[in-house]
C-alpha positions in Angstrom: 109.3 95.6 55.1 111.0 95.3 58.7 113.9 93.1 58.5 114.8 90.6 61.1 118.1 89.1 62.2 118.4 85.9 64.3 122.0 84.8 65.9 123.1 83.1 69.0 123.7 85.9 71.7 127.2 86.4 73.0 127.8 87.4 76.7 129.2 90.6 75.8 125.8 91.4 74.1 124.0 90.9 77.6 123.5 94.2 80.0 122.1 93.6 83.1 120.6 97.1 83.4 118.4 95.9 80.0 116.7 93.2 81.8 113.1 93.6 81.2 111.1 90.4 81.6 111.7 88.0 84.5 109.3 85.2 85.9 107.1 87.4 87.8 105.8 88.7 84.5 105.6 85.7 83.0 103.6 84.0 85.3 101.3 86.6 85.7 100.4 86.4 81.7 98.0 83.1 83.4 96.4 85.2 86.3 92.6 85.7 85.9 92.6 87.9 88.6 93.5 91.9 89.3 97.1 93.0 89.8 96.4 93.7 93.5 95.3 90.1 93.7 98.6 88.9 92.2 100.5 91.1 94.2 98.9 89.6 97.3 99.2 86.0 96.4 103.0 86.6 95.6 103.3 88.5 99.3 101.2 85.7 101.3 104.0 83.1 99.5 106.9 85.1 99.7 107.5 85.4 96.0 108.5 89.0 96.2 112.4 88.2 95.4 115.1 91.0 94.7 116.1 91.0 91.1 118.8 94.0 91.9 121.7 91.6 90.6 125.5 92.4 88.8 126.0 89.7 86.5 124.1 86.5 84.9 125.0 84.3 87.6 123.6 85.9 90.2 120.6 86.4 88.2 120.2 82.9 87.1 120.5 82.2 91.0 117.0 84.2 91.6 115.5 83.0 88.6 116.1 79.1 90.1 114.7 80.5 93.7 111.5 81.9 91.9 111.1 78.8 90.0 111.1 76.7 93.3 109.0 79.2 95.4 106.5 79.5 92.4 106.2 75.3 92.0 105.4 75.3 96.0 102.9 78.2 95.9 100.6 76.5 93.1 101.2 73.0 95.0 99.6 74.6 97.8 97.0 77.1 96.2 96.3 77.7 92.6 94.7 80.8 93.6 93.1 82.6 90.5 95.9 81.0 88.1 94.5 79.3 84.8 93.6 76.0 86.8 96.1 74.2 83.8 99.1 75.9 85.2 99.1 73.0 88.1 100.0 70.3 86.1 102.7 72.1 84.1 104.7 73.6 87.6 106.9 70.6 87.9 110.7 70.9 88.2 111.6 68.7 85.1 110.0 71.5 83.1 111.5 74.5 85.2 115.2 73.7 85.5 118.3 76.0 86.4 118.7 78.6 83.1 121.7 78.2 80.7 124.0 80.9 79.7 124.2 79.0 76.3 120.5 79.4 75.7 120.4 83.0 75.0 119.4 83.9 71.8 119.5 87.7 69.8 116.7 89.2 67.7 117.3 92.3 66.3 114.3 93.9 64.5 115.3 96.8 61.8 112.7 99.7 61.6 114.8 101.8 59.4 112.5 101.5 56.4 109.4 102.5 58.3 107.6 106.1 59.2 108.4 107.8 62.4 104.8 107.2 63.4 105.1 103.2 62.7 108.2 103.5 64.5 107.2 105.0 67.5 104.3 102.7 68.0 106.2 99.4 67.4 108.9 100.8 70.1 106.0 101.5 72.6 104.6 97.9 72.2 108.3 96.4 72.3 108.8 97.9 75.7 105.0 97.0 76.9 104.7 93.5 76.0 105.0 90.9 78.5 106.9 88.1 76.2 106.7 84.4 76.5 110.5 83.8 77.7 111.2 83.9 81.5 114.0 86.1 80.9 114.7 88.8 78.1 116.6 92.0 77.5 115.4 94.8 75.5 117.5 97.9 73.9 117.6 99.9 70.9 120.3 101.1 68.5 119.2 104.0 66.7 116.4 102.4 64.2 117.1 98.6 65.5 115.2 97.1 68.6 117.4 94.6 70.2 115.6 91.5 71.9 118.0 89.3 73.8 116.1 86.5 75.6 116.4 82.8 77.3 115.0 80.2 75.2 113.1 78.9 78.0 109.5 79.8 78.3 105.8 79.1 78.5 102.9 79.1 76.3 99.0 78.4 76.5 98.6 75.3 73.6 94.7 75.6 74.9 94.5 71.7 76.2 97.7 72.5 78.2 100.1 75.0 79.3 103.5 74.1 77.7 106.8 74.9 79.8 109.5 74.1 77.5 112.7 75.2 75.5 112.0 77.4 72.1 113.7 76.2 69.1 116.8 78.2 67.9 115.3 78.7 64.4 113.2 81.3 63.9 108.9 81.1 63.6 106.8 84.2 62.5 103.6 83.6 63.2 101.7 80.9 66.0 100.7 78.8 63.0 101.6 75.7 65.2 100.1 73.1 67.7 103.5 72.3 69.5 105.3 74.8 71.1 108.6 72.7 71.7 109.0 72.3 68.2 108.9 75.8 67.2 110.2 79.1 68.7 107.1 80.0 70.3 108.8 83.2 71.9 109.7 84.9 68.7 106.5 84.6 67.3 105.3 85.6 70.5 107.2 88.9 70.5 106.2 89.3 66.6 102.6 89.0 67.6 102.8 91.5 70.2 104.6 94.2 68.1 102.6 93.5 64.9 100.7 96.3 63.1 98.3 96.2 60.1 99.6 96.5 56.7 103.2 96.2 57.5 105.7 92.8 56.7 108.0 90.9 58.6 111.1 89.6 56.5 113.9 87.4 57.7 116.7 85.8 55.2 118.8 82.8 55.5 120.8 80.6 53.8 120.1 77.1 52.9 122.9 75.1 51.0 124.0 77.6 48.6 120.3 79.0 48.1 119.3 82.0 49.9 115.7 82.0 51.1 113.4 84.5 52.9 110.5 83.9 55.2 107.9 86.8 54.9 104.5 87.2 57.0 102.4 90.4 57.2 100.9 92.1 60.2 97.6 91.1 59.2 98.5 87.4 58.9 100.4 87.4 62.4 97.3 89.2 64.4 94.7 86.8 62.6 96.4 83.7 63.0 96.9 84.7 66.8 93.5 85.9 67.4 92.4 82.4 66.0 94.7 80.4 67.9 93.5 82.5 71.1 90.1 81.8 70.5 90.5 78.3 70.1 92.4 78.4 73.3 89.9 80.0 74.9 86.8 77.5 73.8 88.9 74.6 74.8 89.7 76.1 78.2 86.1 77.2 78.7 84.6 73.7 77.5 86.8 71.8 79.7 85.9 74.3 82.6 82.2 73.7 81.9 82.6 70.2 82.4 84.2 70.3 85.3 82.2 72.8 87.1 78.9 70.7 85.8 80.5 67.7 87.1 81.3 69.7 90.7 77.9 70.8 90.3 76.5 67.5 89.9 78.3 66.0 92.9 76.9 68.9 95.2 73.5 68.4 94.2 73.5 64.9 95.2 75.2 65.8 98.4 72.1 68.5 99.1 69.4 66.4 98.0 70.6 63.7 100.5 71.0 66.6 103.2 67.5 68.2 102.5 64.6 67.2 104.9 61.0 66.9 103.5 58.7 69.2 105.4 55.7 67.1 104.4 54.9 63.5 104.5 54.8 61.8 101.3 51.2 60.7 102.4 50.0 64.5 102.8 51.5 65.7 99.6 48.0 64.6 98.0 45.9 66.5 100.3 47.6 69.5 99.8 47.5 69.5 96.1 43.7 69.0 96.5 43.3 71.6 98.9 45.1 73.9 96.7 42.6 72.8 93.9 39.7 73.2 95.3 39.5 77.0 95.5 36.2 78.7 96.5 35.9 80.8 93.0 32.2 81.1 92.6 31.3 80.7 88.8 29.7 83.5 87.7 27.5 84.2 84.3 30.5 86.0 82.6 33.5 84.4 82.2 35.2 88.2 82.1 33.9 89.1 85.3 35.0 85.4 86.8 38.7 86.3 85.3 38.6 89.9 86.7 37.4 88.5 90.0 40.5 85.6 90.3 42.9 88.7 89.3 41.6 90.9 92.1 41.7 88.1 94.4 45.1 87.2 93.6 46.4 90.5 93.6 45.2 91.0 96.8 46.6 87.5 98.4 50.0 88.6 96.8 49.7 92.2 98.6 48.5 90.5 102.0 51.6 88.1 101.5 54.2 91.1 100.8 52.6 93.1 103.8 53.1 90.1 106.1 56.5 89.7 104.6 57.6 93.2 105.3 56.5 93.2 109.0 58.1 89.8 109.7 61.2 90.1 107.0 63.7 92.2 109.8 62.9 89.3 112.6 63.3 86.5 109.6 66.4 88.5 108.8 67.6 88.3 112.2 67.1 84.9 112.6 68.6 84.1 109.5 72.1 86.3 110.6 72.0 84.1 113.9 71.7 80.9 112.4 74.7 81.8 110.0 77.2 83.5 112.7 76.5 79.7 114.5 77.8 78.1 111.6 75.0 76.8 109.5 75.5 77.7 105.4 73.3 79.9 104.0 71.3 77.9 101.9 70.4 75.4 104.6 69.4 78.5 107.0 67.1 79.5 104.2 65.4 76.2 103.7 64.5 75.7 107.3 63.3 79.5 107.7 61.1 78.8 104.5 59.7 75.3 106.0 59.5 77.5 109.6 57.7 80.4 108.7 56.1 78.8 105.2 56.2 82.3 103.7 58.4 82.4 100.8 57.9 86.4 100.3 59.1 87.1 103.7 62.3 84.7 103.4 63.0 86.4 99.9 63.0 89.9 101.6 65.4 88.6 104.3 67.7 87.4 101.8 67.6 90.9 100.2 68.7 91.9 103.5 71.7 89.3 103.7 72.5 90.7 100.0 72.8 93.8 101.1 75.4 92.6 103.8 77.3 90.9 101.3 77.6 93.6 99.0 78.7 96.0 102.2 81.1 93.4 102.7 82.3 93.5 99.2 82.6 97.1 99.2 84.7 97.1 102.5 86.8 94.5 100.9 87.6 96.6 98.0 88.1 99.5 100.2 90.4 97.3 102.6 92.3 96.4 99.1 93.0 100.0 98.2 93.8 100.6 101.6 96.4 98.1 101.6 97.8 99.0 98.3 98.2 102.3 99.4 100.1 101.1 102.7 102.3 99.0 100.1 102.8 102.2 98.2 103.3 104.2 101.2 106.2 101.5 102.5 107.6 101.5 98.9 108.2 105.0 99.3 109.5 105.1 102.9 111.6 102.4 101.3 113.1 104.8 98.8 113.1 107.3 101.1 115.3 105.0 103.3 117.9 103.9 100.9 118.0 107.6 99.7 118.7 108.8 103.5 121.3 105.9 103.3 123.0 107.1 100.6 123.2 110.9 101.3 124.4 109.3 105.0 127.4 107.6 103.0 128.1 110.4 100.9 128.4 112.7 104.1 130.8 110.3 105.6 133.0 110.1 102.5 133.0 114.0 102.8 134.0 113.5 106.3 136.7 111.1 105.6 137.8 113.3 102.5 138.2 116.4 105.0 140.1 114.4 107.4 142.5 113.0 105.1 143.3 116.6 103.8 143.5 117.9 107.1 146.3 115.1 108.1 147.9 115.4 104.8 148.0 119.8 105.2 149.1 118.7 109.0 151.8 116.6 107.8 152.7 118.9 104.8 153.0 122.0 107.7 155.3 119.7 109.8 157.5 118.9 106.6 157.6 122.4 105.7 158.5 123.5 109.5 161.4 121.1 109.3 162.6 121.8 105.8 162.7 125.6 106.9 164.4 124.7 110.1 166.8 122.6 108.7 167.5 125.4 105.8 168.1 127.7 108.6 170.6 125.5 110.3 172.3 125.1 107.1 172.1 128.6 105.8 173.9 129.5 109.7 176.5 126.6 109.5 177.2 127.9 106.0 177.6 131.4 106.8 179.5 130.6 109.9 181.7 128.4 107.9 182.1 131.0 105.3 183.1 134.0 107.8 185.7 131.3 109.3 186.9 130.3 106.1 187.3 134.2 105.0 189.1 134.7 107.9 191.7 131.8 107.6 191.8 132.9 103.9 192.8 136.1 105.1 195.1 134.9 107.8 197.0 132.9 105.2 196.9 135.7 102.3 198.8 137.7 105.0 201.2 134.8 105.5 201.7 133.4 101.8 201.6 136.4 99.9 204.7 135.1 98.1 202.6 132.0 97.0 200.1 134.5 95.7 199.3 132.3 92.4 198.3 129.3 94.4 196.0 131.5 97.0 194.5 132.9 93.8 193.7 129.7 92.6 191.9 128.3 95.9 190.1 131.5 96.0 188.7 131.2 92.8 187.7 127.5 93.5 186.1 128.7 96.8 184.7 131.7 94.8 183.2 128.9 92.7 182.0 126.6 95.8 180.2 129.7 97.0 178.6 130.5 93.4 177.4 127.1 94.0 176.5 127.1 97.3 174.4 130.1 96.4 172.9 128.5 93.4 171.8 125.5 95.8 170.4 128.1 98.1 168.5 129.8 95.3 167.0 126.5 94.4 166.0 125.8 98.3 164.3 129.0 98.0 162.6 128.2 94.6 161.5 124.9 96.0 160.2 126.8 99.2 158.3 129.2 96.8 157.0 126.2 94.7 155.8 124.7 98.4 154.4 127.9 99.3 152.5 127.8 95.7 151.3 124.0 96.6 150.2 125.2 100.3 148.4 128.3 98.8 146.6 125.8 96.2 145.8 123.4 99.1 144.7 126.3 101.1 142.1 126.7 98.3 141.0 123.5 98.4 140.4 123.1 101.6 138.8 126.3 101.6 136.2 125.0 98.8 135.6 121.7 101.1 134.9 123.7 104.2 132.3 126.2 102.2 130.4 123.1 101.5 130.3 122.0 105.1 130.8 125.5 106.8 133.0 124.4 109.0 137.0 125.0 110.2 137.2 128.6 109.8 139.5 129.0 112.1 141.9 126.5 111.0 142.3 128.3 107.7 142.9 131.5 109.8 145.7 129.2 111.3 146.9 128.4 108.0 146.7 132.0 106.7 149.2 133.0 109.6 151.5 130.3 108.8 151.7 131.2 105.5 152.6 135.0 106.3 155.0 133.6 108.6 156.5 131.5 105.9 156.7 134.2 103.6 158.4 136.4 106.3 161.0 133.7 106.6 161.5 133.5 102.8 162.1 137.0 102.9 164.4 136.2 105.5 166.2 134.0 103.7 166.8 136.2 100.6 168.2 139.1 102.6 170.9 136.7 103.8 171.3 135.4 100.3 171.9 139.0 99.4 174.5 139.6 102.4 176.5 136.4 100.8 176.4 137.7 97.6 177.4 140.9 98.9 180.3 139.3 100.9 181.1 137.1 97.7 181.8 140.4 95.4 183.9 141.7 98.6 186.0 138.6 98.2 186.2 139.0 94.4 187.5 142.6 94.7 189.9 141.9 97.4 191.5 139.0 95.2 191.3 141.5 92.2 193.2 143.7 94.3 195.8 140.9 95.2 196.4 140.1 91.3 197.2 144.2 90.8 199.9 143.7 94.1 201.5 140.5 93.0 201.9 142.0 89.4 203.6 144.9 90.8 205.9 142.4 93.1 206.6 140.5 90.2 208.0 143.8 88.2 210.1 144.7 91.4 211.6 141.2 91.5 212.5 141.6 87.7 214.1 145.1 88.6 216.3 143.6 91.4 217.5 140.6 89.5 218.2 143.0 86.4 220.3 144.9 89.5 222.0 141.4 90.5 223.2 140.5 87.1 224.8 144.1 86.7 226.5 143.7 90.2 228.0 140.0 88.8 229.2 141.6 85.7 231.2 144.8 87.8 232.7 141.8 90.0 234.2 140.0 87.3 235.3 143.0 85.7 237.2 144.0 89.2 238.6 140.6 89.2 240.5 140.6 85.6 242.5 143.5 86.9 244.1 141.7 89.7 247.8 140.9 89.3 248.7 137.8 87.1 251.1 136.3 89.7 250.8 134.1 91.6 248.1 132.6 89.1 247.6 129.5 90.9 247.4 130.7 94.5 245.6 134.2 93.1 243.3 132.1 91.3 242.1 129.8 94.5 241.8 133.3 96.5 239.8 135.0 93.6 237.8 131.9 93.8 237.3 131.9 97.2 236.7 135.3 97.5 234.3 135.3 94.5 232.5 132.8 96.3 232.2 135.1 99.3 231.0 138.1 98.0 227.9 137.4 96.0 226.8 135.3 99.5 226.1 138.3 101.2 224.3 140.2 97.8 222.1 137.2 97.4 221.0 137.5 101.0 220.6 141.3 100.7 218.1 140.6 98.0 216.2 138.1 99.9 216.0 140.9 103.0 215.1 143.6 100.1 212.4 141.2 99.0 211.4 140.7 102.4 211.4 145.0 103.1 209.8 145.4 100.1 206.9 142.6 101.1 206.3 144.5 104.2 206.2 147.8 103.1 203.5 146.9 100.8 
C-alpha cells in the first residue's frame, strides 16, 4: 500500500527550482486544439510570460499578470477553449495567490516494486495537475508534491475555478469541487495504477482512522466522471449547434430566390411525368429500355458536365473572390446552368483548392513552428554568448586586478629594498663611526677599562640585535620573494589561459633575479658586519687581558709603596730624642713632605707603564 502524508507546507519547503505547474499548463487542459494552435493563441494575446523568478513573491506577481491576461484574452476570443470556460473566467474566481494556501503531499513508494516506482515517478512528473502552481521533487522513495489550493476542474455542467479544501480526498466521487480537495484526487487519478492501493491515516479525537482507495476504484470513478462530463458537454453543445443551425436555415430560406414561379411548378412536374416511354409487350424489355435510356441520359449529362465544369468553376471562383458566399454562389450557378452534375464537378475543383489551402496552412504552421524553434535556439545562443562575454570580462578584470596588485607589490618591494639599503648603509656608517670613537675612547680612557668593557658589551649586544633585525629583514625579503614567485605562477596560469602578457612575465623574472642579487649583496654585507663584530670581540678580549696585567703591576707598585713607608717610619725612630717637641714637629713636617714625591712618582710610574704598554 502506498502511504500518503498531507500537511500544510512551510515556506522553507518551497524551492523555486522545483516549479512544475504554471497557469499556462493548467489552462491548456481545457484547449481542444493542437499544441501549435495553443502557442499561436498565446502569442497573439501576449500570454507568454517569463517564469524565471527568484522567490515566491515574484512568482505570485507573474501568476497575477497571467490571470489578468487570460481573462482579457477569453473575453475577446474563446479560441478553441472549452466554451464553458468563458463563464468561469472572472476576476472574483482568479484573485492573487496567497502564501498560506500551499499544502504538502508526500507519497511513500518504499513498499512497491522498482517497476511500479519507475512508472509512478514517470507519471508524477508528466501529469498536468488541477492546481495553478505546484512544485515537485523526490526524496529517496518518497514523492513530494507542494501545491497551491487554488485550481480549476471540469464539473460537466460548468468549469469550477475555486480553492480546494485543506483536507484530503482520494477519488473524484463528488459533484462539487469547492467542497472537496479536487487537486489531490486529480493527482492520485493521474498516477494510479491497477492493483495498487493508497492509504491515508488521520486522527479523529482519540481514534486513529484510515482512508483507503484502490487504483482500480480511482480510475473507474475518474473514467465514469469523465464520460458523464463529456456527455453533458456534448448534449449541451449539440443543443447550441442545433439552435444556431435552425437560425441560419431561417436566414437562408428568407434569402433563397425561387427559380420557378408557383404556377409553373405543376407544368414542370407534369412534363417530367409525361415520359415518352413506349410500353412493349414484355415488362422486362420495358425496364431494360428504361434503364439504358436513363444511363445514356446520365452519361450525356456527365459528359456535358465535364465540358462546362471548368468554366463553371472559374465563374464560381470569380463570384467567391468578389465576396459572394460559397453556398450562395453554388445556388446561383445551379439556377443559371440547370445542370447539377456540372455544378457538383465544379465544386470538386473548389474542394481541391480548399484541400491545397489546408495543406499550405499546415506547411505554414510547421514552418512557423520551425521559425519559433530557430528563434528560441538563437535566443539560447545569445544567452550563452552573453554569459561567455561576462566570463571573459570577469577574467579580464581579474587579470587587470592581478597586474595592479603585482605592480603595487613590486613598488612596495623596491621601496623596502631601498629603505633597507639606506638603513644598512647608515648602520654600517654608524658602526664605523662608533668603532672609531670607541677606539679613541679606548686609547684615552684605558684607566677606566672596566666601564669601557661594559659599554663594549652593551654595544656588542646592540650590534647583535641589529644583526638579528637585519637577518629578519632578509628572511622577510626571502618570504616576500617566495610570495612574488607564487604570484608569478598564478599570473602565468592566467596568461596561459589568455595566451598573453609573456613580455611582462620576462620583466618580472628579471626583477626577481635583481632581487636575488640584492639579497646576496645584503647577505655579504651581513657577513662583513659579523666579521667586524668578531674583530671587536677579539679586541675587547685583548683589552681585558691588558687590564689584568695592569692590575698586577698596580698591586706590585702598592706593595713597594708600603715597604717604603715602613722604611721611613724605622728611620724616624732612630733620631735624637732631644728636643722632642720641636723634633716631633719637624718629624711630622718631613714625614708629610717625604711621601708626596713618592706618591707623585707612583703616578708617573703608572703613567709611564701605560705609555709603554
